[in-house]
C-alpha positions as CSV (number, residue, x, y, z in Angstrom):
1,M,116.0,129.6,113.3
2,D,115.5,126.4,115.2
3,P,113.7,123.8,112.9
4,H,112.2,122.2,115.9
5,L,110.3,125.4,116.8
6,L,109.4,125.9,113.2
7,R,107.8,122.4,113.0
8,T,105.8,123.3,116.1
9,F,104.6,126.5,114.5
10,V,103.5,124.8,111.4
11,T,101.5,122.2,113.4
12,V,99.8,124.9,115.5
13,V,98.8,126.7,112.3
14,R,97.5,123.6,110.6
15,L,95.4,122.5,113.6
16,A,94.5,126.2,114.6
17,S,94.9,125.1,118.2
18,F,97.8,125.1,120.8
19,S,96.2,122.2,122.7
20,A,95.6,120.1,119.5
21,A,99.2,120.7,118.4
22,A,100.4,119.7,121.9
23,A,98.5,116.4,121.7
24,E,99.8,115.7,118.3
25,L,103.4,116.5,119.1
26,G,103.4,114.9,122.5
27,Y,104.0,118.1,124.5
28,T,102.1,120.0,127.1
29,Q,100.2,123.0,126.0
30,A,102.5,125.2,128.0
31,A,105.5,123.8,126.2
32,V,103.9,124.6,122.8
33,S,103.2,128.1,124.0
34,Q,106.8,128.5,125.1
35,Q,108.2,127.2,121.8
36,I,106.0,129.6,119.8
37,A,107.1,132.5,122.1
38,A,110.7,131.5,121.6
39,L,110.3,131.5,117.8
40,E,108.6,134.9,118.0
41,G,111.4,136.2,120.2
42,D,114.1,134.9,117.8
43,L,112.4,136.5,114.8
44,K,111.2,139.6,116.7
45,V,107.7,139.5,115.2
46,T,104.3,138.1,116.3
47,L,103.5,135.1,114.3
48,L,100.1,134.1,115.6
49,H,96.8,135.7,116.8
50,R,95.9,133.8,119.9
51,R,92.0,134.1,119.8
52,P,91.3,132.5,117.4
53,V,94.6,130.9,116.6
54,T,95.4,132.2,113.1
55,P,98.7,133.3,111.5
56,T,99.5,137.0,111.4
57,E,100.8,138.6,108.1
58,A,104.3,137.7,109.3
59,G,103.2,134.2,110.1
60,I,101.7,133.7,106.7
61,R,105.0,134.7,105.2
62,L,106.9,132.4,107.4
63,L,104.6,129.5,106.4
64,E,105.6,130.1,102.7
65,H,109.2,129.3,103.7
66,A,108.5,126.7,106.4
67,D,107.2,123.8,104.2
68,P,110.2,123.7,101.8
69,I,112.6,124.1,104.7
70,L,111.1,121.2,106.7
71,L,110.8,119.1,103.5
72,R,114.5,119.6,102.8
73,L,115.4,118.5,106.3
74,D,113.3,115.4,106.1
75,A,114.7,114.7,102.6
76,A,118.3,115.0,104.0
77,R,117.4,112.5,106.8
78,A,115.8,110.1,104.3
79,D,118.8,110.3,102.0
80,L,121.3,109.5,104.7
81,T,119.1,106.6,105.9
82,R,118.9,105.2,102.3
83,M,122.8,105.3,102.2
84,T,123.3,103.3,105.3
85,Q,120.4,100.9,105.6
86,T,120.5,97.4,104.3
87,P,118.3,96.7,101.2
88,A,114.7,96.7,102.2
89,A,112.5,93.6,101.8
90,T,109.6,95.8,100.9
91,L,109.5,98.3,98.0
92,L,107.0,101.1,98.4
93,I,106.2,102.8,95.1
94,G,103.9,105.9,94.9
95,I,102.1,106.5,91.6
96,T,99.7,109.1,90.3
97,P,96.6,107.7,88.6
98,L,97.8,108.1,85.0
99,A,101.5,107.4,85.7
100,G,100.8,103.8,86.7
101,G,99.5,103.1,83.2
102,A,103.0,103.5,81.7
103,A,103.6,100.2,79.9
104,R,107.2,99.9,81.3
105,L,106.1,99.7,84.9
106,A,104.3,96.3,84.8
107,T,107.2,94.8,82.8
108,A,109.8,96.3,85.0
109,L,108.1,94.9,88.1
110,T,107.9,91.5,86.5
111,V,111.6,91.5,85.9
112,L,112.4,92.9,89.4
113,R,110.4,90.2,91.2
114,R,112.1,87.5,89.3
115,R,115.5,88.9,90.4
116,M,114.2,89.4,94.0
117,P,111.6,86.8,94.6
118,R,111.3,87.5,98.3
119,L,110.6,91.2,97.8
120,D,107.2,92.5,98.8
121,V,105.9,95.3,96.4
122,I,103.4,97.9,97.6
123,V,102.0,100.4,95.2
124,R,100.2,103.4,96.6
125,L,98.0,105.8,94.6
126,G,98.3,109.6,95.3
127,S,98.5,113.0,93.9
128,Q,101.7,114.4,92.3
129,S,102.3,116.4,95.4
130,S,101.8,113.6,97.9
131,V,103.9,111.1,95.8
132,S,106.8,113.6,95.4
133,T,106.6,114.6,99.1
134,G,106.4,111.0,100.2
135,V,109.6,110.1,98.2
136,A,111.4,113.1,99.5
137,R,110.6,112.3,103.1
138,G,111.5,108.6,102.7
139,E,108.0,107.4,103.2
140,L,108.1,105.9,99.7
141,D,111.1,104.4,98.0
142,I,110.4,105.6,94.5
143,G,107.6,107.4,92.7
144,L,105.9,107.7,89.2
145,I,104.2,111.0,88.6
146,D,102.6,112.6,85.6
147,G,101.6,116.0,84.2
148,L,101.6,118.4,81.4
149,A,104.9,119.7,80.0
150,A,106.4,121.0,76.8
151,P,108.0,118.1,74.8
152,G,111.3,117.0,76.4
153,D,110.7,119.3,79.5
154,S,110.8,118.0,83.0
155,L,107.9,118.2,85.4
156,S,110.2,120.0,87.9
157,P,109.9,117.6,90.9
158,L,110.7,118.8,94.4
159,A,114.2,120.2,94.8
160,P,115.6,117.2,96.8
161,L,114.5,114.7,94.1
162,T,115.7,113.6,90.7
163,G,113.2,113.3,87.9
164,V,113.7,111.1,84.8
165,G,111.2,111.0,82.0
166,I,110.1,107.6,81.0
167,A,107.1,108.3,78.7
168,E,105.4,111.1,76.7
169,A,102.0,111.0,74.9
170,D,99.9,113.4,73.0
171,V,97.3,115.3,74.9
172,A,93.6,115.1,73.8
173,L,90.6,117.2,74.6
174,V,87.7,115.0,75.5
175,L,84.1,116.3,74.8
176,P,80.7,115.1,73.6
177,A,80.5,113.5,70.2
178,D,78.0,116.1,69.0
179,H,80.0,119.1,70.4
180,P,80.6,121.9,67.8
181,L,84.3,121.2,68.1
182,A,84.0,117.5,67.5
183,G,85.0,117.6,63.9
184,R,88.3,119.4,64.3
185,R,91.5,117.8,63.8
186,G,93.3,119.9,66.4
187,V,92.5,122.6,68.9
188,R,94.3,125.6,70.6
189,L,93.9,125.8,74.3
190,A,93.7,129.6,74.2
191,D,90.4,129.2,72.3
192,L,88.9,127.3,75.2
193,V,89.5,129.7,78.1
194,D,85.8,130.5,78.5
195,A,84.5,126.9,78.0
196,R,83.0,124.7,80.8
197,W,85.7,122.5,82.3
198,I,85.5,119.6,84.7
199,D,87.9,120.0,87.7
200,A,89.3,116.6,88.2
201,P,92.6,117.2,90.0
202,D,93.1,113.6,91.2
203,V,93.0,112.1,87.7
204,A,93.3,114.8,85.0
205,P,95.7,117.8,84.8
206,P,94.6,120.4,87.4
207,L,93.1,123.5,85.9
208,S,96.0,125.5,87.3
209,D,98.4,123.4,85.2
210,I,96.2,124.1,82.1
211,R,96.4,127.9,82.8
212,R,100.2,127.5,83.2
213,V,100.8,125.7,79.9
214,A,98.3,128.0,78.1
215,R,99.9,131.1,79.7
216,T,96.5,132.6,80.2
217,D,93.8,132.9,82.7
218,G,90.3,131.3,82.4
219,F,89.6,127.6,82.3
220,R,87.0,127.9,85.2
221,P,85.4,124.7,86.6
222,A,81.7,124.0,85.9
223,F,81.8,120.5,87.5
224,R,84.1,118.8,90.1
225,Y,85.0,115.2,90.1
226,E,86.8,113.9,93.1
227,G,87.8,110.5,91.9
228,T,90.6,108.7,90.2
229,D,88.7,106.5,87.6
230,T,89.4,107.6,84.1
231,L,86.4,106.0,82.5
232,T,84.1,107.9,84.9
233,L,85.7,111.2,83.9
234,I,85.4,110.4,80.2
235,A,81.7,109.5,80.7
236,L,81.1,112.9,82.4
237,A,82.8,114.7,79.6
238,A,81.0,112.8,77.0
239,A,77.7,113.6,78.7
240,G,78.4,117.3,78.4
241,H,79.3,118.2,82.1
242,G,82.5,119.9,81.0
243,L,85.7,119.5,79.0
244,T,88.8,117.6,80.2
245,L,92.4,116.9,79.0
246,L,93.8,113.3,79.0
247,P,96.7,111.5,77.4
248,A,95.5,110.1,74.1
249,S,97.2,106.8,75.0
250,V,94.6,106.1,77.7
251,L,91.5,106.9,75.8
252,P,89.3,103.8,74.9
253,A,86.9,103.7,71.9
254,G,83.5,105.2,72.9
255,E,80.8,107.7,72.1
256,F,82.8,110.8,72.7
257,A,85.1,113.0,70.6
258,A,88.9,113.3,71.3
259,I,90.8,116.1,69.6
260,R,94.5,116.5,69.8
261,V,95.9,119.8,71.4
262,I,98.1,121.4,68.9
263,E,98.8,124.8,70.6
264,P,100.7,125.2,72.8
265,P,102.9,122.2,71.9
266,I,102.4,120.0,75.1
267,V,102.6,116.4,76.0
268,H,101.5,114.2,78.9
269,R,104.7,113.2,80.6
270,V,105.4,110.4,83.1
271,E,108.5,110.8,85.3
272,L,110.3,108.5,87.7
273,V,111.2,110.4,90.8
274,H,113.7,109.3,93.4
275,G,116.2,110.5,96.0
276,T,119.6,108.9,96.6
277,L,119.5,105.3,95.3
278,R,121.8,102.8,97.0
279,E,123.4,100.5,94.5
280,G,121.6,97.1,94.5
281,S,118.6,98.3,96.4
282,P,115.2,97.4,95.0
283,A,114.5,101.0,94.2
284,A,117.8,101.3,92.3
285,V,117.2,98.1,90.4
286,L,113.6,99.3,89.4
287,A,114.9,102.7,88.4
288,G,117.4,101.0,86.1
289,L,114.7,98.8,84.6
290,L,112.5,101.8,83.9
């Protein structure tokens, strides 16, 4: 299977248009049509409905394989580039909202900039997926991601990457101070499957992750917060708009209750993720400091 044709196929599906894909990829519409026809001829299946442009059942199945395949190819290119390029004058660090609060990061960056005073450091905020993908593709030099895990377990970063744990903290349920559960010393996630939850995937653990660690369905959203400010999320939970989980280490004093999750045994984990690190590069030095 030609990855060049596969990339064209993914672009057509994403844009739902042959002409839009041609404009983005710099081809003519006829060339895009020929590439899709060549891919279908190679696989001997129809991948796209033409009007409207949507994937067939076979096309949907191919998409499930396409993104990991293309990511591995991009990661291979990025790794080879890292091995041969001279150390960069700019260090691009991707972080998820709660990963950047790890105490080691600020200290490590201070030491790094003393060692490399001409180094420009850029920190970009993103989701766990966007940070991991950015590092794998070479768009970011290094990343810090966070999420729920069993104590000592990895967050399982994307296959081309290495993940190293740098911090773990207890996980707390945040809820109004007058909530019936507020007086408890600990709480079981399985008891909260039918509760009202705030869906805040850009700052708190996604509800899909909570279902995964609790090993049960439920945890349906009653409210959605599309932001990255922890204090706003806490205020929403304190006002009764829904429950949320946050690392106990980031919770300030306030008029809300925070109860430690005792079952299942889980922690909020921060991991450093990277590809191949060239010795002496800013990313390698920072990784060593962390």
